[in-house]
N, C-alpha and C positions, 0 to 999 in steps of 0.2 A: 382307779374307779372300774369296777365291772360293768359290763354292758346293761345289766339289769338295774344296778343302781343310776347308771346315767339316763336311762329310759325313765324311771321314776323321778329322779331329781328335775330332768326337763319338763315332764308333765305337770309336777306340783308347781314348780315355778311359774310355769306358762298360764296355768290356770289361775293360780293366785293373782298374777299380774293383770290378767285380764278382767276379773272379776273386780279386783281393788279399782281399777280405772272406771270401770261401767258403774259400779256403786258410787264413786266419788262424783261422776258426772251427773247421776241420775239425782243425787242428793244435794248438788250444789247449781245445778242448771234448771231454768224452764225450758220447755220444748221449743226449739229454734234458736235458743240463746247461743251466741258465739263470741268467742275470744280470739282476737288476732295475735298469734304468736310472731309470725313473720307475714310479709306480703303473700307469699307462696304456701303458707301453712297455718290453719286455723283449727281451734276446737270448736265444733260446731255439733250441737245436740241435736239428734233426730233418732226416731225409731222406725223400725219396719216390721211388718207382720210375716214377711215370707223370706225369701232365700236372700243370700248375700247381694251386696251392691243394691238392695231395695226392690228387687224384683218380687213380685206377689202373683199369687193365682189361686183360684177356687175358693176364695172366701174362707169361712170356718172350717169347711171339710178340707181344703187345700192346707190350710195351716196345721190341722191335726195330722194329716197325711205326711207333710214334711217333717213335722217333730218325731213321728212313729218311724219315717224313713231313716233320720238321722240316728237314731236309737240303734237300728238295725246296723247301719253303716259304721257306727263306734265299735260295735261288736266284732265286725269283721276286721276293722283296723287293728283292734287289740290282738285278735288271733294272728293277723299277719305280724305286727310287732313281736309277739312272744316266739313265733318262727324263726324271725331274722335273729333275735337274741339267741336261740339255740343254735343257729347256724353261725353264729360269731362273725357276722358281716361288719363292714366297715362302721366305725362310730358315726360317720356323716350319715349313714343310712338309718341308725337307730335314732339318731336326733331328728332327722327328717319325718320319720313315721310317727314319733313322739309328738312333734309340733302339729302334725295334721289331725292326730287324735285330741291334743289339748284344744285346738281350735274348734273342732266339732263340738267337744264336750262344753266348751266356754260358751257357744252359741244355744247349746241345748239347756243349759241351765237358764238363760234368759227366758226362752220358750216355754220350758216346764214351770218355773217358779216364780218368775217376775210379776206375773199378773196376780199373785195371791199374796205377795209381800209388799208391793209398792202400791201407793194410791197413783193417780193420774199426773201427768207432768204439763198439762195444758193451763199456761198463764200462772203456774206455780212450781215451785220446787217440790219434788216427791219426798213423801216419808217413808223410810224403811221400816217394815214391819207395821203398815198403816192399819188403822181400825176398818178403814173401808177401801180394800184393794180395787184396783180397775179392772181386774179380769179373773178368770178362772185357772185351774192347774191345767197346764198343756196350752194355754192361749196367751202366754205372755208375750211381749214385743222384745224384739232384739235391740239393743242400745248401740247406736253408731255415734261416733265423735271426730274421726280423724279426717280432716278435708284438706286436699293439696290442689288449690287452684294455681297451678304452676304458670299457666299462661291463658289469658283471656282476651278475646278480640274477635273481629269480624274476618272470616276467612276469605281469600282472595276469589273473586268471581270466577276465575278460570278453573276452580276445582270442581268437577262433576258432582251433580246432586246437592251438595252442601255448601257450595260456594256462595258468598255474600251473607251465609247465616252467621250469628253470634256464636262463639264457641268457647268452652271451657276445657282445659286439659290440666289437671285430671280431675272430672266432676263428681266422680263418685265419693261418697262418704263411708268410710268403713271403721271396724272395731279392733281391738288387738287380736282376737280370735281369727278374724279374716286374714290379718297380716301374718299370724302363725302358720296358717294353711297354705299361704302363697309362698312364703319362705320354705315350708316344709317341700312342697311341690318343686320349687326351684333347685333344692337340695337332692332331690331325687334325680332331677335331669343331671345335674353334676357328678353325681355318684351312680349313675344308671347301670354302669357296668357291674357295679357291687351289689345294687337292688335287684337287678333282674339278670342274673347271669345266665349265659346260654349253656343248655346241657351238651357235654361233651358226647359227640356221637361216635360210637366204637363201631368199627367195620369188622364183620364177621368173616373169617376165611371160608 
């Protein structure tokens, strides 16, 4: 498989998987509904207006800025990917950049379109292509569902600042797009020499 085909295949599969899972959760779960898969893994439907891991800033203006920033970012990422395909870098780098691109696009789709194709999920299961959508174009909410509370308990008192507090590891809820970005970044570290080659310095006589 050529590097171009590898990139296209990775991107298509990742975006489709992300959107299929999100649409399934959105159309089968009410907001806050949870399914226990294992003690350490749950499907917990939540939504956020802002950045990954639920961080938010700036209200509607911040939301619009973030979406526009993501659009600019994916343009830069695709340019970076094309350049690496032309350089014929290691397939691990191609997959890494493709996953990062796919993750960014997956969350952009939520932010741009979900507000105009779904109705709300508060105390009800949302309808796809609803007559009365919950938002506007560019103001959709990002769907999250993967929750891994691997350990929960009270921290020992001897730990500075947070000692004695109840703590959950891992407390963040994320989606496939977030996972793809994280995997892509991890792969870039693994293949850092191929992704960021040092230019050979020539010594002039």
